[in-house]
N, C-alpha and C positions, 0 to 999 in steps of 0.2 A: 306580818300583814299590817299595812298602814291604816291608821285610824281615819274614819270618814266623818265629815261635818255635813250637817243638813241645813240648808238655807231656804227660808220661805220668802217669796217675792210676790208682792201685789203690784200689777202693772196694767196700764191702759193700752189696749191694742189700737194702734193708729195706722201702722203699716206692717208688711210682712217681715221687716227687719227686727222686730221686737226680740225674738229668741236669739238672733245673732248678736244684738247689743248686750243681752244678758250674758251669753256665753263668752263674748269677747273680753268682758271685764276680768274673767278668770284666766282665759287663755293668754292675754297679753302679759300676765305676770307668771307665765309658765306653770299654771295649775291645771291639773287634769279634772275633767268633769266625768263622773261615773254614770250618772243618769239624771234625766229631767222629766218630771211629770207636771202636767198643767191642764187646766180646764177653765171654762168661762164661768164666772161667779154670778154676774147679773147682766141685764140688758144694756147697761151703759158701757159695754166693752171692757169691763174689769176682769182680768185674768189672774189666777192664782197659780204660781209655779213652786214646786219643791225641787231642789237641786242637791244632788249628792256630790260633794267635792272632797278629794283627798286632802287631808290636813297638810298644811304647808306654812312656811314662815311668812308668806305674803297674804295669808288668809284675811287678816283684819284689814289690810290695805285694799284688797279686792272688794270686800263688803262695803267699805266706806266709799269707794269709787262707784260701786253699783248703786248705792243709795242716792247718789247725785246725778245719775244718768237720766236722760230725757224719758218721760212716760213711766218712770218707776215711782210708785206711790209709797211703798213701804217695804223694808227689808228686815227680816228677823232671823236670828241664829237660834236653831232649836238644839239646846244643849244636850238633852238626854234622849234624843230621837232613836227609836228602834223601828225596823221595817217589819210590818205585818203582811204576810202573804195572803192575797185574796184571789180566789179562783172564780171566774165568771164563765158560766156555761149556759148557752141559749138565752143570754140577756139577764140571767139571775145569778145572784151571789150564792155560791155553794158554802153552806155553813159547816158541814161535816167534811173536813179536809182529809179524813183518813181514806176516803174513796180514791184519792190520787188524781192525777191529771190525765185527762183523756184527749184524744185528738180533737182539735177544734176549740179547746178551752183557751181562754185568755187569762194570763196570770199577770197581776199587777202587785206592786209592793207599796203599801201605804205607810207613810211615816206616822208613828204614834209617839207623842211626846207629852211631857209635863211642864218643862221649864222653857221659857223663851227669854232670849238675851237681847 
């Protein structure tokens, strides 16, 4: 199994091509993106994205290119990121995960980390 790297990106939303610009920085260096999570941080159109990328020789180059992309405010590499499973049922987070997943539940994986590079 290949190791995965997690990248945190803060970017200003100006047009619908924002996610394409972020993804293209990895794809043009032949890197696969496993997942992308993002949400709006504030009213000034600042968005926060977490991206799971397979580890690759071009990883550092892709991160440097991404940091110089238009509308990108900040790029961080989360060194020790682990994914925590969160179940959302009827708009509420289910704390007791031993119940299992039921039909209609939404499952998201939130990166939990201690070190930022």
